[in-house]
C-alpha positions in Angstrom: 110.7 -91.2 33.8 110.2 -95.0 33.4 108.2 -95.0 36.4 105.9 -91.9 35.6 105.1 -94.0 31.9 104.4 -97.2 33.9 102.1 -95.2 36.3 100.5 -93.4 33.1 99.8 -96.9 31.6 98.2 -98.3 34.6 95.7 -95.3 34.9 95.0 -95.7 31.2 94.3 -99.4 31.8 91.6 -99.0 34.6 90.0 -96.5 32.5 89.8 -98.9 29.8 88.3 -101.8 32.1 86.0 -99.3 33.8 84.6 -98.1 30.2 84.4 -102.2 29.1 82.4 -102.8 32.7 79.8 -99.9 31.8 79.6 -100.7 28.2 78.9 -105.0 29.3 76.5 -103.7 31.8 73.0 -105.0 31.6 69.7 -103.3 32.3 66.7 -105.0 34.5 64.5 -107.7 33.6 61.0 -106.3 33.4 57.8 -108.8 33.1 55.9 -107.7 30.1 52.3 -107.9 31.1 49.0 -108.7 29.1 47.3 -105.4 29.7 43.1 -105.2 29.7 41.9 -105.2 26.1 38.5 -103.8 26.9 35.1 -105.5 26.5 35.7 -107.1 30.3 37.9 -110.1 28.6 40.1 -111.7 30.9 41.6 -114.4 28.7 42.8 -114.7 25.4 44.3 -117.4 23.2 48.0 -116.8 21.8 47.7 -117.4 18.2 51.2 -116.8 17.5 54.5 -115.6 18.6 56.7 -113.0 16.3 59.7 -113.5 18.8 61.6 -115.9 20.3 63.9 -116.1 23.1 67.3 -114.3 22.5 65.5 -111.7 20.1 66.2 -108.5 20.4 63.2 -106.0 20.1 62.4 -102.2 20.2 59.4 -100.3 21.0 56.4 -100.8 19.1 57.8 -104.2 17.7 55.3 -106.8 17.2 55.4 -109.5 20.2 52.7 -111.6 19.2 48.9 -112.1 18.2 46.4 -113.1 20.7 42.6 -114.0 19.8 40.0 -113.2 22.5 36.1 -113.8 21.8 35.7 -110.6 20.1 38.6 -110.4 17.7 42.3 -110.8 17.0 44.6 -108.4 18.3 48.4 -107.9 18.2 50.6 -107.0 21.1 53.2 -104.4 20.5 56.6 -103.8 22.9 57.0 -100.8 24.7 60.8 -101.5 25.6 64.1 -102.0 24.0 65.9 -105.1 25.2 66.4 -108.8 24.6 63.8 -111.3 25.1 64.6 -113.8 28.0 61.7 -115.7 28.3 58.3 -116.6 26.7 55.6 -117.3 29.5 53.1 -119.5 27.1 53.3 -121.6 24.0 51.3 -120.8 21.0 47.5 -122.1 21.4 48.0 -121.6 25.1 45.7 -119.4 26.9 47.1 -116.3 28.6 45.4 -114.0 31.5 45.1 -110.4 31.5 47.2 -108.7 34.0 49.9 -111.6 33.9 53.3 -111.5 32.3 53.3 -112.9 28.5 57.2 -112.4 28.0 60.6 -111.2 30.0 62.3 -108.4 28.7 66.1 -107.5 29.8 65.8 -103.6 29.0 69.1 -102.1 27.7 70.7 -100.0 30.6 71.0 -96.9 28.5 66.9 -97.1 27.7 64.4 -95.4 29.9 62.0 -97.8 31.5 58.5 -96.9 30.5 56.3 -98.1 33.7 53.3 -99.1 31.4 52.0 -102.3 30.1 51.8 -103.7 26.5 50.4 -102.0 23.8 47.2 -103.4 21.6 47.6 -103.0 18.0 44.0 -103.0 16.1 43.3 -105.4 13.2 43.4 -102.6 11.0 47.2 -101.7 12.0 48.4 -105.1 11.5 51.2 -105.1 8.7 51.9 -107.7 5.8 54.6 -109.0 7.9 52.6 -110.5 10.6 51.6 -113.5 8.1 55.4 -114.5 8.6 56.8 -116.9 11.4 60.2 -117.2 12.4 61.0 -121.1 12.4 64.6 -122.5 12.9 66.1 -119.8 11.1 63.9 -119.1 8.2 60.4 -117.7 7.7 57.2 -119.9 7.1 54.8 -117.9 4.7 50.9 -118.8 5.3 47.8 -116.8 5.0 46.0 -116.5 8.3 43.2 -118.8 7.1 46.0 -121.4 6.4 47.8 -120.9 9.9 44.1 -121.2 11.6 43.6 -124.9 9.9 47.1 -125.8 11.2 46.2 -124.8 15.0 42.6 -126.5 14.5 44.8 -129.9 13.6 47.5 -129.5 16.0 50.0 -129.3 13.3 53.4 -127.4 13.2 54.0 -125.1 10.3 57.8 -125.9 10.6 57.0 -129.4 9.6 54.9 -128.6 6.5 56.5 -128.2 3.2 55.0 -125.2 1.2 54.4 -125.9 -2.6 53.3 -122.2 -3.2 55.6 -119.4 -4.8 58.6 -118.8 -2.5 57.8 -121.7 -0.4 54.7 -120.3 0.8 52.4 -122.9 2.8 49.0 -123.4 1.0 45.8 -124.8 2.3 46.6 -128.2 0.1 49.7 -128.4 1.7 47.9 -128.8 5.2 45.7 -131.1 3.9 47.8 -133.3 2.6 49.9 -133.2 5.7 47.0 -134.3 7.7 46.0 -137.2 5.3 49.6 -138.5 5.6 49.0 -138.6 9.3 45.3 -139.9 9.6 45.1 -141.7 6.6 43.9 -145.3 5.6 46.1 -148.2 4.6 44.2 -149.6 1.7 45.0 -153.1 0.1 47.0 -153.0 -3.2 44.6 -153.1 -6.1 45.6 -156.4 -8.2 47.0 -155.8 -11.6 44.7 -156.9 -14.4 46.2 -159.9 -16.2 45.5 -161.4 -19.5 42.0 -162.3 -20.3 41.7 -166.2 -19.5 40.5 -168.5 -22.5 37.1 -170.0 -22.9 37.0 -172.9 -20.9 35.7 -176.1 -22.8 32.6 -177.4 -21.9 32.5 -179.8 -18.9 30.4 -182.8 -17.9 27.9 -182.3 -15.4 29.8 -183.7 -12.7 32.1 -180.5 -12.6 34.1 -180.4 -9.1 33.1 -177.2 -7.4 34.9 -173.9 -8.0 37.2 -172.6 -5.1 36.0 -169.7 -3.5 38.7 -166.5 -4.1 40.7 -165.7 -1.2 39.5 -163.1 1.2 40.9 -159.7 0.6 42.2 -157.9 3.6 40.2 -155.4 5.0 41.7 -151.8 5.3 42.9 -150.9 8.5 42.0 -147.1 9.7 45.2 -145.7 11.5 43.7 -142.2 12.4 43.6 -140.9 16.1 40.9 -138.9 17.7 41.7 -135.6 18.9 40.4 -133.4 22.2 40.9 -129.6 22.2 39.5 -127.1 24.7 37.1 -124.6 23.0 39.0 -121.2 22.3 38.1 -117.8 20.9 34.9 -117.3 19.0 33.7 -120.9 19.5 33.9 -120.6 23.2 31.9 -117.4 22.8 29.3 -118.9 20.7 28.9 -121.9 23.5 28.1 -118.7 26.0 25.7 -116.9 23.6 23.6 -119.9 22.5 23.5 -121.1 26.2 21.7 -117.7 26.9 19.7 -118.0 23.8 18.7 -121.2 25.0 16.5 -119.4 27.9 14.5 -117.4 25.4 11.3 -118.7 24.3 11.3 -117.8 20.6 8.3 -117.6 18.3 8.8 -118.2 14.8 7.0 -116.7 11.8 7.6 -117.6 7.8 6.8 -116.1 4.6 7.6 -115.8 1.1 8.7 -112.5 -0.7 8.3 -111.9 -4.5 11.6 -110.2 -5.3 10.9 -110.0 -9.3 11.0 -106.1 -9.3 14.1 -106.2 -7.2 16.1 -108.6 -9.2 15.4 -106.0 -12.1 16.5 -103.2 -10.0 19.6 -104.4 -8.9 20.4 -105.5 -12.5 20.0 -102.0 -13.6 22.2 -100.5 -10.6 24.9 -103.4 -10.5 27.1 -101.7 -13.5 26.8 -98.3 -11.7 27.9 -99.2 -8.4 30.8 -101.3 -9.7 32.1 -98.4 -11.6 32.5 -97.0 -8.2 34.4 -99.7 -6.9 31.2 -101.2 -4.9 29.9 -105.1 -5.6 26.2 -104.6 -5.0 24.2 -107.5 -3.5 20.6 -108.0 -2.5 21.9 -107.7 1.2 21.8 -104.1 1.2 18.1 -103.7 0.1 17.1 -106.1 2.4 19.2 -104.3 5.5 17.7 -100.7 4.3 14.0 -102.3 4.3 14.6 -103.7 7.7 15.5 -100.2 8.9 12.5 -98.7 7.3 10.2 -101.2 9.0 12.0 -100.8 12.1 11.0 -97.1 12.3 7.2 -98.4 12.5 8.1 -100.9 15.1 10.7 -99.7 17.4 10.1 -102.5 20.0 12.0 -105.0 17.5 15.3 -102.5 18.0 15.5 -103.2 21.5 17.6 -104.8 24.1 16.4 -106.2 27.5 18.7 -107.3 30.3 19.5 -110.8 31.5 16.6 -110.9 33.9 13.9 -109.6 31.4 13.0 -106.7 33.9 14.0 -103.8 31.8 13.8 -103.2 28.0 16.1 -100.3 26.0 14.5 -98.9 23.0 17.7 -98.3 20.8 17.7 -95.0 18.7 20.6 -96.3 16.4 19.6 -99.0 13.9 22.8 -101.2 13.9 21.9 -104.1 11.8 24.0 -107.2 12.1 24.9 -109.6 9.0 25.4 -113.2 10.3 28.7 -114.1 8.6 30.6 -117.6 7.9 34.3 -117.2 8.4 37.3 -119.2 8.6 37.1 -118.4 12.4 33.5 -119.6 12.8 30.1 -117.8 13.0 30.8 -113.9 13.3 28.0 -111.1 13.7 29.7 -107.6 12.3 26.7 -105.0 12.2 26.7 -102.0 10.1 26.2 -98.8 12.2 23.4 -96.3 11.8 21.4 -97.7 8.8 18.8 -95.4 9.3 21.1 -92.6 8.1 22.6 -94.5 5.6 21.5 -95.0 1.6 21.8 -98.5 -0.1 24.9 -97.3 -1.5 26.6 -96.6 1.5 25.4 -100.1 3.2 27.0 -101.7 0.3 30.2 -99.9 0.8 30.3 -100.9 4.6 29.2 -104.5 4.0 32.2 -104.7 1.5 34.4 -103.5 4.2 33.1 -106.1 6.4 33.2 -109.1 4.3 36.8 -108.2 3.4 38.0 -108.2 7.0 36.1 -111.5 7.7 37.6 -113.2 5.0 41.1 -112.1 6.2 40.2 -112.7 10.0 40.6 -108.9 10.8 37.4 -107.8 12.2 37.7 -105.8 15.1 35.7 -105.3 18.4 34.2 -102.2 17.2 32.6 -104.5 14.1 31.2 -107.2 16.3 29.9 -105.0 19.1 26.9 -103.0 19.5 24.2 -104.9 17.2 20.5 -103.9 17.7 18.8 -106.5 14.8 20.1 -109.2 13.2 19.6 -110.7 9.6 21.2 -114.0 8.4 21.9 -114.8 4.8 22.0 -118.5 4.9 20.2 -118.9 1.6 24.0 -117.7 -0.3 25.0 -121.2 1.2 21.6 -123.2 0.7 18.1 -123.8 2.1 14.8 -122.2 1.9 13.5 -122.3 5.5 15.6 -122.0 8.8 15.1 -121.6 12.6 17.3 -118.5 13.4 18.5 -118.4 17.1 18.2 -114.9 18.6 21.4 -113.0 19.8 20.6 -111.7 23.4 20.4 -109.1 24.6 18.3 -108.7 20.9 14.6 -109.6 20.8 14.4 -110.4 17.0 16.6 -112.0 13.9 15.4 -113.1 10.5 17.2 -115.9 8.4 16.9 -115.6 4.4 16.6 -118.4 2.0 17.8 -118.8 -1.2 16.2 -116.9 -4.1 14.4 -119.4 -6.5 12.4 -118.8 -9.9 9.2 -120.6 -9.3 5.9 -120.6 -11.0 3.4 -118.2 -9.9 0.0 -116.5 -11.1 0.0 -112.9 -12.1 -3.0 -110.6 -11.8 -4.6 -112.1 -15.1 -4.3 -115.3 -13.7 -1.3 -116.5 -16.1 1.3 -118.2 -14.6 4.6 -116.3 -14.9 8.0 -117.0 -13.7 8.8 -115.1 -10.1 11.9 -114.8 -8.0 10.7 -116.4 -5.0 12.5 -115.9 -1.1 11.5 -117.4 1.9 11.7 -115.6 5.2 11.9 -117.3 8.6 11.8 -114.6 11.7 12.5 -115.5 15.5 11.2 -113.0 18.2 11.6 -113.1 22.0 8.0 -114.0 22.8 8.6 -112.5 26.2 8.5 -109.0 24.6 7.1 -109.7 21.1 3.7 -110.8 20.3 3.1 -112.9 17.0 0.8 -110.2 15.5 3.8 -107.4 16.1 6.2 -109.8 14.1 3.9 -110.5 11.4 3.1 -106.9 10.9 6.6 -106.0 11.0 7.3 -108.9 8.2 4.5 -107.7 5.8 5.9 -103.9 5.9 9.4 -105.3 5.1 7.9 -107.4 2.2 6.1 -104.4 0.8 9.5 -102.5 0.4 11.2 -105.5 -1.1 8.4 -106.3 -3.7 7.9 -102.5 -4.5 11.5 -101.2 -4.0 10.5 -97.8 -5.6 8.3 -97.4 -2.3 11.4 -97.0 -0.6 12.5 -93.7 -2.4 9.4 -92.1 -0.3 10.8 -93.1 3.1 14.4 -92.5 2.4 16.2 -90.0 4.6 
């Protein structure tokens, strides 16, 4: 009986060992590759990692955020497992088709033979603004992170002064000042006023010059870094634009009636939750004018051998963002009302301010307006964005004296406009006639009602 009991215990021990071995078995290590994210993009910049080596991830968990020359996208996991290797540092350039990370998959999970999932900017969640650093989360907005990346500053080295330790823009600037600031000489403390000197004879000895004040010592260092993302795309676009012979044309527009009309409509649109600027009127007037001059809403190929007349009026708006100059466009303006254009502009401006403009927002433009006057200046020399053939730059609106129909001097709201056209395709007379039509719509905004569809 004792031998039987011993044999039974031995069998149980072997079963336990077998079970323990099966529990501790690990799955294969899978290289997690960066898939094609479209638009012919072959490389991206790794903006931020959401995982580190040793972290456990599940399917659809965020892995990292990457920046192409078109937009920012978030990469998510297709596997359940543990991160065993990161192939790139933050700020490095990753190649499409090459591994981003290695994931040791769980033995019980079924391997999915696909590459990573690209999450569009609209799907980015709030927690993407957190960064795991040494066991705690650094809180910072995308604009602050971008500022830190531009200056090669690690967020782990910056002490946040915002709520819950959030790192603010001022924290980055103060940190940068400590690194590159100048050592200034101490300011001498004011002393008591010297008593009036008694009168001296003419043979007074010469006064000794004051001691030399030490000059400030500048300790800043030059920084060289490669061009990435939108800046790299801008180099490519402007280099191509340099090959285009630009024809320039300038004029001024009297917006006095439009100013009054907007003032009446502003409260109406705000009650609907939309901010109304002058830009929707400028864009709609351009679309109505393009119906009369379709050659200005055209694209040319690289060798300027073919021209494509575009049916849709996808009018771009040059936008100054924390990531640099971006040109999102409003699609199918010919079908939209002024209010609908204002709604779309509000959406694009919100996405641009948060760095979340998508590829669809930034591609497909056919004609562009630059509202440089919102920053300052009157005239400009806008640069055409190939393959488009025309662009306009709008100056600031000024109240200036002008003569009315009776010869009296009256205040008028004047805006300067500067046009550039591809002189290989567009002649000066066409650009001038288009500008005149656009000006008439804006100087008499009620006339737009006749042509609205």
